[in-house]
mmCIF file of the N, C-alpha and C atoms, coordinates in Angstrom:
data_MODEL
# 
_entry.id   MODEL 
# 
loop_
_atom_site.group_PDB 
_atom_site.id 
_atom_site.type_symbol 
_atom_site.label_atom_id 
_atom_site.label_alt_id 
_atom_site.label_comp_id 
_atom_site.label_asym_id 
_atom_site.label_entity_id 
_atom_site.label_seq_id 
_atom_site.pdbx_PDB_ins_code 
_atom_site.Cartn_x 
_atom_site.Cartn_y 
_atom_site.Cartn_z 
_atom_site.occupancy 
_atom_site.B_iso_or_equiv 
_atom_site.pdbx_formal_charge 
_atom_site.auth_seq_id 
_atom_site.auth_comp_id 
_atom_site.auth_asym_id 
_atom_site.auth_atom_id 
_atom_site.pdbx_PDB_model_num 
ATOM 1   N N  . MET A 1 1  ? 0.245   -39.996 88.329  1.00 0.00 ? 1  MET A N  1 
ATOM 2   C CA . MET A 1 1  ? 0.946   -41.180 88.239  1.00 0.00 ? 1  MET A CA 1 
ATOM 3   C C  . MET A 1 1  ? -0.007  -42.354 89.253  1.00 0.00 ? 1  MET A C  1 
ATOM 4   N N  . ALA A 1 2  ? 0.027   -43.582 88.755  1.00 0.00 ? 2  ALA A N  1 
ATOM 5   C CA . ALA A 1 2  ? -0.916  -44.437 89.386  1.00 0.00 ? 2  ALA A CA 1 
ATOM 6   C C  . ALA A 1 2  ? -0.815  -44.317 90.854  1.00 0.00 ? 2  ALA A C  1 
ATOM 7   N N  . GLN A 1 3  ? -1.870  -44.993 91.473  1.00 0.00 ? 3  GLN A N  1 
ATOM 8   C CA . GLN A 1 3  ? -1.996  -44.973 93.493  1.00 0.00 ? 3  GLN A CA 1 
ATOM 9   C C  . GLN A 1 3  ? -1.966  -46.600 93.092  1.00 0.00 ? 3  GLN A C  1 
ATOM 10  N N  . THR A 1 4  ? -0.709  -47.199 92.987  1.00 0.00 ? 4  THR A N  1 
ATOM 11  C CA . THR A 1 4  ? -0.494  -48.520 93.135  1.00 0.00 ? 4  THR A CA 1 
ATOM 12  C C  . THR A 1 4  ? 0.096   -49.173 94.449  1.00 0.00 ? 4  THR A C  1 
ATOM 13  N N  . ALA A 1 5  ? -0.101  -50.257 94.984  1.00 0.00 ? 5  ALA A N  1 
ATOM 14  C CA . ALA A 1 5  ? 0.893   -50.718 96.052  1.00 0.00 ? 5  ALA A CA 1 
ATOM 15  C C  . ALA A 1 5  ? 2.092   -50.939 95.637  1.00 0.00 ? 5  ALA A C  1 
ATOM 16  N N  . LEU A 1 6  ? 3.711   -50.583 96.187  1.00 0.00 ? 6  LEU A N  1 
ATOM 17  C CA . LEU A 1 6  ? 4.442   -50.726 95.602  1.00 0.00 ? 6  LEU A CA 1 
ATOM 18  C C  . LEU A 1 6  ? 5.366   -51.521 96.437  1.00 0.00 ? 6  LEU A C  1 
ATOM 19  N N  . GLN A 1 7  ? 4.994   -53.058 95.638  1.00 0.00 ? 7  GLN A N  1 
ATOM 20  C CA . GLN A 1 7  ? 5.156   -54.409 95.742  1.00 0.00 ? 7  GLN A CA 1 
ATOM 21  C C  . GLN A 1 7  ? 6.576   -55.245 96.203  1.00 0.00 ? 7  GLN A C  1 
ATOM 22  N N  . THR A 1 8  ? 7.606   -54.020 94.933  1.00 0.00 ? 8  THR A N  1 
ATOM 23  C CA . THR A 1 8  ? 8.972   -54.834 94.493  1.00 0.00 ? 8  THR A CA 1 
ATOM 24  C C  . THR A 1 8  ? 9.973   -53.662 94.479  1.00 0.00 ? 8  THR A C  1 
ATOM 25  N N  . GLN A 1 9  ? 10.852  -53.652 94.478  1.00 0.00 ? 9  GLN A N  1 
ATOM 26  C CA . GLN A 1 9  ? 12.091  -52.980 93.834  1.00 0.00 ? 9  GLN A CA 1 
ATOM 27  C C  . GLN A 1 9  ? 12.087  -52.341 93.131  1.00 0.00 ? 9  GLN A C  1 
ATOM 28  N N  . ASP A 1 10 ? 11.919  -53.274 92.152  1.00 0.00 ? 10 ASP A N  1 
ATOM 29  C CA . ASP A 1 10 ? 11.282  -52.975 90.492  1.00 0.00 ? 10 ASP A CA 1 
ATOM 30  C C  . ASP A 1 10 ? 10.250  -51.734 90.423  1.00 0.00 ? 10 ASP A C  1 
ATOM 31  N N  . ASP A 1 11 ? 9.369   -52.244 90.938  1.00 0.00 ? 11 ASP A N  1 
ATOM 32  C CA . ASP A 1 11 ? 7.988   -51.259 91.044  1.00 0.00 ? 11 ASP A CA 1 
ATOM 33  C C  . ASP A 1 11 ? 8.263   -49.358 91.628  1.00 0.00 ? 11 ASP A C  1 
ATOM 34  N N  . LEU A 1 12 ? 9.402   -49.898 92.932  1.00 0.00 ? 12 LEU A N  1 
ATOM 35  C CA . LEU A 1 12 ? 9.482   -48.692 93.362  1.00 0.00 ? 12 LEU A CA 1 
ATOM 36  C C  . LEU A 1 12 ? 10.587  -47.819 92.454  1.00 0.00 ? 12 LEU A C  1 
ATOM 37  N N  . ASP A 1 13 ? 11.556  -48.772 91.601  1.00 0.00 ? 13 ASP A N  1 
ATOM 38  C CA . ASP A 1 13 ? 12.459  -48.044 90.618  1.00 0.00 ? 13 ASP A CA 1 
ATOM 39  C C  . ASP A 1 13 ? 11.144  -47.549 89.630  1.00 0.00 ? 13 ASP A C  1 
ATOM 40  N N  . ARG A 1 14 ? 10.573  -47.985 89.151  1.00 0.00 ? 14 ARG A N  1 
ATOM 41  C CA . ARG A 1 14 ? 9.824   -47.564 87.938  1.00 0.00 ? 14 ARG A CA 1 
ATOM 42  C C  . ARG A 1 14 ? 9.180   -46.735 88.347  1.00 0.00 ? 14 ARG A C  1 
ATOM 43  N N  . THR A 1 15 ? 8.445   -46.291 89.705  1.00 0.00 ? 15 THR A N  1 
ATOM 44  C CA . THR A 1 15 ? 7.869   -45.628 90.106  1.00 0.00 ? 15 THR A CA 1 
ATOM 45  C C  . THR A 1 15 ? 8.712   -43.733 90.314  1.00 0.00 ? 15 THR A C  1 
ATOM 46  N N  . VAL A 1 16 ? 9.895   -43.978 90.865  1.00 0.00 ? 16 VAL A N  1 
ATOM 47  C CA . VAL A 1 16 ? 10.727  -43.223 90.776  1.00 0.00 ? 16 VAL A CA 1 
ATOM 48  C C  . VAL A 1 16 ? 11.521  -42.540 89.761  1.00 0.00 ? 16 VAL A C  1 
ATOM 49  N N  . GLU A 1 17 ? 11.420  -43.486 88.261  1.00 0.00 ? 17 GLU A N  1 
ATOM 50  C CA . GLU A 1 17 ? 11.676  -42.694 87.266  1.00 0.00 ? 17 GLU A CA 1 
ATOM 51  C C  . GLU A 1 17 ? 10.568  -41.961 86.615  1.00 0.00 ? 17 GLU A C  1 
ATOM 52  N N  . LEU A 1 18 ? 9.343   -43.050 86.825  1.00 0.00 ? 18 LEU A N  1 
ATOM 53  C CA . LEU A 1 18 ? 8.261   -41.694 86.389  1.00 0.00 ? 18 LEU A CA 1 
ATOM 54  C C  . LEU A 1 18 ? 8.228   -40.720 87.009  1.00 0.00 ? 18 LEU A C  1 
ATOM 55  N N  . ALA A 1 19 ? 8.588   -40.649 88.294  1.00 0.00 ? 19 ALA A N  1 
ATOM 56  C CA . ALA A 1 19 ? 8.048   -39.161 89.011  1.00 0.00 ? 19 ALA A CA 1 
ATOM 57  C C  . ALA A 1 19 ? 9.654   -38.123 88.149  1.00 0.00 ? 19 ALA A C  1 
ATOM 58  N N  . LEU A 1 20 ? 10.419  -39.051 87.983  1.00 0.00 ? 20 LEU A N  1 
ATOM 59  C CA . LEU A 1 20 ? 11.604  -37.985 87.253  1.00 0.00 ? 20 LEU A CA 1 
ATOM 60  C C  . LEU A 1 20 ? 11.429  -37.345 86.213  1.00 0.00 ? 20 LEU A C  1 
ATOM 61  N N  . ALA A 1 21 ? 10.298  -38.385 85.655  1.00 0.00 ? 21 ALA A N  1 
ATOM 62  C CA . ALA A 1 21 ? 10.444  -38.367 83.640  1.00 0.00 ? 21 ALA A CA 1 
ATOM 63  C C  . ALA A 1 21 ? 9.277   -36.928 83.688  1.00 0.00 ? 21 ALA A C  1 
ATOM 64  N N  . GLU A 1 22 ? 8.403   -37.371 85.232  1.00 0.00 ? 22 GLU A N  1 
ATOM 65  C CA . GLU A 1 22 ? 7.248   -35.750 85.015  1.00 0.00 ? 22 GLU A CA 1 
ATOM 66  C C  . GLU A 1 22 ? 7.860   -34.530 85.247  1.00 0.00 ? 22 GLU A C  1 
ATOM 67  N N  . VAL A 1 23 ? 9.125   -34.560 85.818  1.00 0.00 ? 23 VAL A N  1 
ATOM 68  C CA . VAL A 1 23 ? 10.066  -33.205 85.814  1.00 0.00 ? 23 VAL A CA 1 
ATOM 69  C C  . VAL A 1 23 ? 11.104  -32.970 84.823  1.00 0.00 ? 23 VAL A C  1 
ATOM 70  N N  . ASP A 1 24 ? 11.025  -33.873 83.813  1.00 0.00 ? 24 ASP A N  1 
ATOM 71  C CA . ASP A 1 24 ? 11.817  -34.043 82.833  1.00 0.00 ? 24 ASP A CA 1 
ATOM 72  C C  . ASP A 1 24 ? 13.986  -33.922 83.669  1.00 0.00 ? 24 ASP A C  1 
ATOM 73  N N  . GLY A 1 25 ? 13.541  -35.132 84.752  1.00 0.00 ? 25 GLY A N  1 
ATOM 74  C CA . GLY A 1 25 ? 14.833  -35.267 84.990  1.00 0.00 ? 25 GLY A CA 1 
ATOM 75  C C  . GLY A 1 25 ? 15.621  -34.458 86.258  1.00 0.00 ? 25 GLY A C  1 
ATOM 76  N N  . ASP A 1 26 ? 14.264  -33.442 86.749  1.00 0.00 ? 26 ASP A N  1 
ATOM 77  C CA . ASP A 1 26 ? 14.734  -32.115 87.289  1.00 0.00 ? 26 ASP A CA 1 
ATOM 78  C C  . ASP A 1 26 ? 14.476  -32.854 88.950  1.00 0.00 ? 26 ASP A C  1 
ATOM 79  N N  . THR A 1 27 ? 15.722  -33.734 89.786  1.00 0.00 ? 27 THR A N  1 
ATOM 80  C CA . THR A 1 27 ? 15.818  -34.167 91.046  1.00 0.00 ? 27 THR A CA 1 
ATOM 81  C C  . THR A 1 27 ? 15.238  -33.717 92.146  1.00 0.00 ? 27 THR A C  1 
ATOM 82  N N  . LEU A 1 28 ? 15.625  -32.111 92.441  1.00 0.00 ? 28 LEU A N  1 
ATOM 83  C CA . LEU A 1 28 ? 14.689  -31.192 93.255  1.00 0.00 ? 28 LEU A CA 1 
ATOM 84  C C  . LEU A 1 28 ? 13.444  -30.542 93.136  1.00 0.00 ? 28 LEU A C  1 
ATOM 85  N N  . GLN A 1 29 ? 12.802  -30.811 92.048  1.00 0.00 ? 29 GLN A N  1 
ATOM 86  C CA . GLN A 1 29 ? 11.795  -30.951 91.476  1.00 0.00 ? 29 GLN A CA 1 
ATOM 87  C C  . GLN A 1 29 ? 10.573  -31.569 92.144  1.00 0.00 ? 29 GLN A C  1 
ATOM 88  N N  . ALA A 1 30 ? 12.018  -33.083 91.703  1.00 0.00 ? 30 ALA A N  1 
ATOM 89  C CA . ALA A 1 30 ? 10.964  -34.120 92.256  1.00 0.00 ? 30 ALA A CA 1 
ATOM 90  C C  . ALA A 1 30 ? 10.859  -34.071 93.655  1.00 0.00 ? 30 ALA A C  1 
ATOM 91  N N  . LEU A 1 31 ? 11.833  -33.887 94.634  1.00 0.00 ? 31 LEU A N  1 
ATOM 92  C CA . LEU A 1 31 ? 11.533  -33.902 95.416  1.00 0.00 ? 31 LEU A CA 1 
ATOM 93  C C  . LEU A 1 31 ? 10.627  -33.211 96.345  1.00 0.00 ? 31 LEU A C  1 
ATOM 94  N N  . ARG A 1 32 ? 10.275  -31.799 95.120  1.00 0.00 ? 32 ARG A N  1 
ATOM 95  C CA . ARG A 1 32 ? 9.481   -31.030 96.139  1.00 0.00 ? 32 ARG A CA 1 
ATOM 96  C C  . ARG A 1 32 ? 7.956   -31.296 95.927  1.00 0.00 ? 32 ARG A C  1 
ATOM 97  N N  . ASN A 1 33 ? 8.112   -32.109 94.670  1.00 0.00 ? 33 ASN A N  1 
ATOM 98  C CA . ASN A 1 33 ? 6.875   -32.582 94.956  1.00 0.00 ? 33 ASN A CA 1 
ATOM 99  C C  . ASN A 1 33 ? 6.458   -33.800 95.894  1.00 0.00 ? 33 ASN A C  1 
ATOM 100 N N  . LEU A 1 34 ? 7.611   -34.183 95.662  1.00 0.00 ? 34 LEU A N  1 
ATOM 101 C CA . LEU A 1 34 ? 7.125   -35.469 97.236  1.00 0.00 ? 34 LEU A CA 1 
ATOM 102 C C  . LEU A 1 34 ? 6.991   -34.793 98.265  1.00 0.00 ? 34 LEU A C  1 
ATOM 103 N N  . VAL A 1 35 ? 7.489   -33.690 98.487  1.00 0.00 ? 35 VAL A N  1 
ATOM 104 C CA . VAL A 1 35 ? 7.134   -33.416 100.168 1.00 0.00 ? 35 VAL A CA 1 
ATOM 105 C C  . VAL A 1 35 ? 5.514   -32.806 100.256 1.00 0.00 ? 35 VAL A C  1 
ATOM 106 N N  . LEU A 1 36 ? 5.548   -31.773 98.899  1.00 0.00 ? 36 LEU A N  1 
ATOM 107 C CA . LEU A 1 36 ? 4.258   -31.591 98.785  1.00 0.00 ? 36 LEU A CA 1 
ATOM 108 C C  . LEU A 1 36 ? 3.323   -32.343 99.188  1.00 0.00 ? 36 LEU A C  1 
ATOM 109 N N  . ARG A 1 37 ? 2.985   -33.283 98.351  1.00 0.00 ? 37 ARG A N  1 
ATOM 110 C CA . ARG A 1 37 ? 2.510   -34.524 98.416  1.00 0.00 ? 37 ARG A CA 1 
ATOM 111 C C  . ARG A 1 37 ? 1.920   -35.261 99.701  1.00 0.00 ? 37 ARG A C  1 
ATOM 112 N N  . GLN A 1 38 ? 3.330   -35.337 100.470 1.00 0.00 ? 38 GLN A N  1 
ATOM 113 C CA . GLN A 1 38 ? 3.110   -36.012 101.752 1.00 0.00 ? 38 GLN A CA 1 
ATOM 114 C C  . GLN A 1 38 ? 2.635   -34.539 102.459 1.00 0.00 ? 38 GLN A C  1 
ATOM 115 N N  . ARG A 1 39 ? 2.928   -33.649 102.488 1.00 0.00 ? 39 ARG A N  1 
ATOM 116 C CA . ARG A 1 39 ? 2.158   -32.462 103.473 1.00 0.00 ? 39 ARG A CA 1 
ATOM 117 C C  . ARG A 1 39 ? 0.718   -32.248 103.079 1.00 0.00 ? 39 ARG A C  1 
ATOM 118 N N  . GLU A 1 40 ? 0.424   -32.961 102.130 1.00 0.00 ? 40 GLU A N  1 
ATOM 119 C CA . GLU A 1 40 ? -1.089  -32.722 101.653 1.00 0.00 ? 40 GLU A CA 1 
ATOM 120 C C  . GLU A 1 40 ? -2.156  -33.886 102.354 1.00 0.00 ? 40 GLU A C  1 
ATOM 121 N N  . LEU A 1 41 ? -1.198  -35.138 102.030 1.00 0.00 ? 41 LEU A N  1 
ATOM 122 C CA . LEU A 1 41 ? -1.534  -36.593 102.935 1.00 0.00 ? 41 LEU A CA 1 
ATOM 123 C C  . LEU A 1 41 ? -1.617  -36.752 104.012 1.00 0.00 ? 41 LEU A C  1 
ATOM 124 N N  . GLU A 1 42 ? -0.662  -35.725 105.050 1.00 0.00 ? 42 GLU A N  1 
ATOM 125 C CA . GLU A 1 42 ? -0.770  -35.112 106.233 1.00 0.00 ? 42 GLU A CA 1 
ATOM 126 C C  . GLU A 1 42 ? -2.197  -34.809 107.149 1.00 0.00 ? 42 GLU A C  1 
ATOM 127 N N  . ILE A 1 43 ? -2.412  -34.184 105.861 1.00 0.00 ? 43 ILE A N  1 
ATOM 128 C CA . ILE A 1 43 ? -3.684  -33.162 106.102 1.00 0.00 ? 43 ILE A CA 1 
ATOM 129 C C  . ILE A 1 43 ? -4.550  -33.630 106.451 1.00 0.00 ? 43 ILE A C  1 
ATOM 130 N N  . GLU A 1 44 ? -4.728  -34.422 104.701 1.00 0.00 ? 44 GLU A N  1 
ATOM 131 C CA . GLU A 1 44 ? -6.299  -34.767 105.044 1.00 0.00 ? 44 GLU A CA 1 
ATOM 132 C C  . GLU A 1 44 ? -6.346  -36.268 105.856 1.00 0.00 ? 44 GLU A C  1 
ATOM 133 N N  . LEU A 1 45 ? -5.392  -36.670 106.639 1.00 0.00 ? 45 LEU A N  1 
ATOM 134 C CA . LEU A 1 45 ? -5.403  -37.724 106.638 1.00 0.00 ? 45 LEU A CA 1 
ATOM 135 C C  . LEU A 1 45 ? -5.279  -36.808 108.518 1.00 0.00 ? 45 LEU A C  1 
ATOM 136 N N  . SER A 1 46 ? -5.249  -35.548 108.713 1.00 0.00 ? 46 SER A N  1 
ATOM 137 C CA . SER A 1 46 ? -5.625  -35.540 109.862 1.00 0.00 ? 46 SER A CA 1 
ATOM 138 C C  . SER A 1 46 ? -7.463  -34.690 110.180 1.00 0.00 ? 46 SER A C  1 
ATOM 139 N N  . ARG A 1 47 ? -7.595  -34.754 109.097 1.00 0.00 ? 47 ARG A N  1 
ATOM 140 C CA . ARG A 1 47 ? -9.307  -34.523 108.668 1.00 0.00 ? 47 ARG A CA 1 
ATOM 141 C C  . ARG A 1 47 ? -10.317 -35.521 109.011 1.00 0.00 ? 47 ARG A C  1 
ATOM 142 N N  . THR A 1 48 ? -9.745  -36.709 108.750 1.00 0.00 ? 48 THR A N  1 
ATOM 143 C CA . THR A 1 48 ? -10.245 -37.982 108.549 1.00 0.00 ? 48 THR A CA 1 
ATOM 144 C C  . THR A 1 48 ? -10.466 -38.391 109.669 1.00 0.00 ? 48 THR A C  1 
ATOM 145 N N  . VAL A 1 49 ? -9.365  -38.780 110.275 1.00 0.00 ? 49 VAL A N  1 
ATOM 146 C CA . VAL A 1 49 ? -8.724  -39.074 111.733 1.00 0.00 ? 49 VAL A CA 1 
ATOM 147 C C  . VAL A 1 49 ? -10.011 -38.268 113.375 1.00 0.00 ? 49 VAL A C  1 
ATOM 148 N N  . SER A 1 50 ? -10.510 -39.028 113.876 1.00 0.00 ? 50 SER A N  1 
ATOM 149 C CA . SER A 1 50 ? -11.779 -38.493 114.572 1.00 0.00 ? 50 SER A CA 1 
ATOM 150 C C  . SER A 1 50 ? -10.752 -37.791 116.160 1.00 0.00 ? 50 SER A C  1 
ATOM 151 N N  . ALA A 1 51 ? -10.858 -36.602 116.622 1.00 0.00 ? 51 ALA A N  1 
ATOM 152 C CA . ALA A 1 51 ? -9.887  -36.264 117.288 1.00 0.00 ? 51 ALA A CA 1 
ATOM 153 C C  . ALA A 1 51 ? -10.319 -37.375 118.586 1.00 0.00 ? 51 ALA A C  1 
ATOM 154 N N  . GLY A 1 52 ? -11.440 -38.001 118.868 1.00 0.00 ? 52 GLY A N  1 
ATOM 155 C CA . GLY A 1 52 ? -11.263 -38.451 119.831 1.00 0.00 ? 52 GLY A CA 1 
ATOM 156 C C  . GLY A 1 52 ? -10.317 -40.342 119.603 1.00 0.00 ? 52 GLY A C  1 
ATOM 157 N N  . TYR A 1 53 ? -10.465 -40.117 119.014 1.00 0.00 ? 53 TYR A N  1 
ATOM 158 C CA . TYR A 1 53 ? -9.396  -41.542 118.582 1.00 0.00 ? 53 TYR A CA 1 
ATOM 159 C C  . TYR A 1 53 ? -7.943  -41.059 118.598 1.00 0.00 ? 53 TYR A C  1 
ATOM 160 N N  . VAL A 1 54 ? -7.191  -40.082 118.040 1.00 0.00 ? 54 VAL A N  1 
ATOM 161 C CA . VAL A 1 54 ? -6.259  -39.556 118.238 1.00 0.00 ? 54 VAL A CA 1 
ATOM 162 C C  . VAL A 1 54 ? -6.299  -39.824 119.674 1.00 0.00 ? 54 VAL A C  1 
ATOM 163 N N  . ARG A 1 55 ? -6.907  -38.868 120.782 1.00 0.00 ? 55 ARG A N  1 
ATOM 164 C CA . ARG A 1 55 ? -7.165  -38.699 122.181 1.00 0.00 ? 55 ARG A CA 1 
ATOM 165 C C  . ARG A 1 55 ? -6.778  -40.382 122.614 1.00 0.00 ? 55 ARG A C  1 
ATOM 166 N N  . ARG A 1 56 ? -7.338  -41.242 122.498 1.00 0.00 ? 56 ARG A N  1 
ATOM 167 C CA . ARG A 1 56 ? -7.007  -42.407 123.319 1.00 0.00 ? 56 ARG A CA 1 
ATOM 168 C C  . ARG A 1 56 ? -6.228  -43.247 122.505 1.00 0.00 ? 56 ARG A C  1 
ATOM 169 N N  . ARG A 1 57 ? -5.086  -43.420 121.438 1.00 0.00 ? 57 ARG A N  1 
ATOM 170 C CA . ARG A 1 57 ? -4.197  -43.770 120.889 1.00 0.00 ? 57 ARG A CA 1 
ATOM 171 C C  . ARG A 1 57 ? -3.539  -43.827 122.266 1.00 0.00 ? 57 ARG A C  1 
ATOM 172 N N  . PRO A 1 58 ? -2.860  -45.191 122.131 1.00 0.00 ? 58 PRO A N  1 
ATOM 173 C CA . PRO A 1 58 ? -1.313  -45.373 122.813 1.00 0.00 ? 58 PRO A CA 1 
ATOM 174 C C  . PRO A 1 58 ? -0.469  -44.856 122.656 1.00 0.00 ? 58 PRO A C  1 
ATOM 175 N N  . ALA A 1 59 ? 0.256   -44.636 123.906 1.00 0.00 ? 59 ALA A N  1 
ATOM 176 C CA . ALA A 1 59 ? 1.622   -44.138 123.191 1.00 0.00 ? 59 ALA A CA 1 
ATOM 177 C C  . ALA A 1 59 ? 2.629   -44.787 122.703 1.00 0.00 ? 59 ALA A C  1 
ATOM 178 N N  . ALA A 1 60 ? 3.378   -44.595 121.636 1.00 0.00 ? 60 ALA A N  1 
ATOM 179 C CA . ALA A 1 60 ? 4.228   -45.125 121.035 1.00 0.00 ? 60 ALA A CA 1 
ATOM 180 C C  . ALA A 1 60 ? 5.804   -45.609 122.016 1.00 0.00 ? 60 ALA A C  1 
# 
């Protein structure tokens, strides 16, 4: 799937349709893929953000 910004509802709809097409319409598998990719991104982000920055970040 292409790494592009989702700017409109149509863009989002097309991306969802592509994700479902990649798994032959299996919604559960599409959701699994989404969760796994989200976890990968979180791990990648945690490795790229310095520990000092995280400690100094203001509380939300």
